[in-house]
N, C-alpha and C positions, 0 to 999 in steps of 0.2 A: 709473402718474402720471395726475394729475388733467387736467381740461379747461383749466386756468388752466396747467398746465406744457407743454400740448401749444401753448397758444398763445403761450407765452412762447419754446419751442422754434421753433415757425414764424416767428416774428418774428426769432431769430438766423437760421434757416435761409434767409431771405428775402434777410437783409443778406449771408450768405454767397454764395447764387445769383447774387445782384447783383454781387458783387465777383470772382464765377468768369467771368461773361457782363456784361461792360461795356457800355453803349450807352445811348441815350435809350430810354427807354419812355414806352409811349403815357399811360400811367395815374399817371406820377409815382412820389413817394414813398408816398403811400396806397395805390395799386394795387400796386406790387411789396410792401409789409406784407399786404395781403389777400393775395397770390398764395402768399408764403411761408407764410403761414397755413394755407390752403388745400392746399399742397403738404406740408406736415407731416403734415397727416391723410390725405392721398391715399397718400403714400410710406408712413404705418404702415400702412394698412388693406392696400395691396398686398403689403407686407411680410410682414403676419401671414396673409393670406387665399391667396395664390399662391407665395410664397416660404418656407412654414413656417418663418418667424423669428416666434415670438411676441414680442408688443410686452413690453419689458422695465418694471419697476416704477421702474427708476432713470433719473433724467436725465440721466446720464453713461454710456450705453450706446453704445459706437461703432457699431453696427450701426443702432439707432432715428435716431442723426443721419445717418447717411449714407443712409437712406431718407428722412428727412426735407428732406436738402438735395436729394437725387434726385429726390424729388417736386415742389420747388420749382423746380428746373430744367426739368422738362418743362412745367410749368404755365407757365413764365417766356418760354418758347421758343414753346409753342403760342398765347401772349397776344401775342408780338412778330409771329407770323405773321399773326394774323387781324386784330390792329389796328394794326399798325406802319405806318410810311409808306413803308417798302421796295416795298410793293404797285404804286407808282404807276409 
């Protein structure tokens, strides 16, 4: 899959992560979108590096989507913990 494919996957994974973890984010739509893209790259890298699941060349690979959504969820949670209003 190309970089453009990963960006599109990240946009969709970020939207799914936002749906699974609703609430107010400090960064709004653009922050969540960037977190989704970064999460897709992070999830794919972790999947290939430590889970020994090679990255598929196909856009519709279930484990690749799961890794991208999982990476987006992790980054969204970390972002909320670090920059959210709940720390007051």
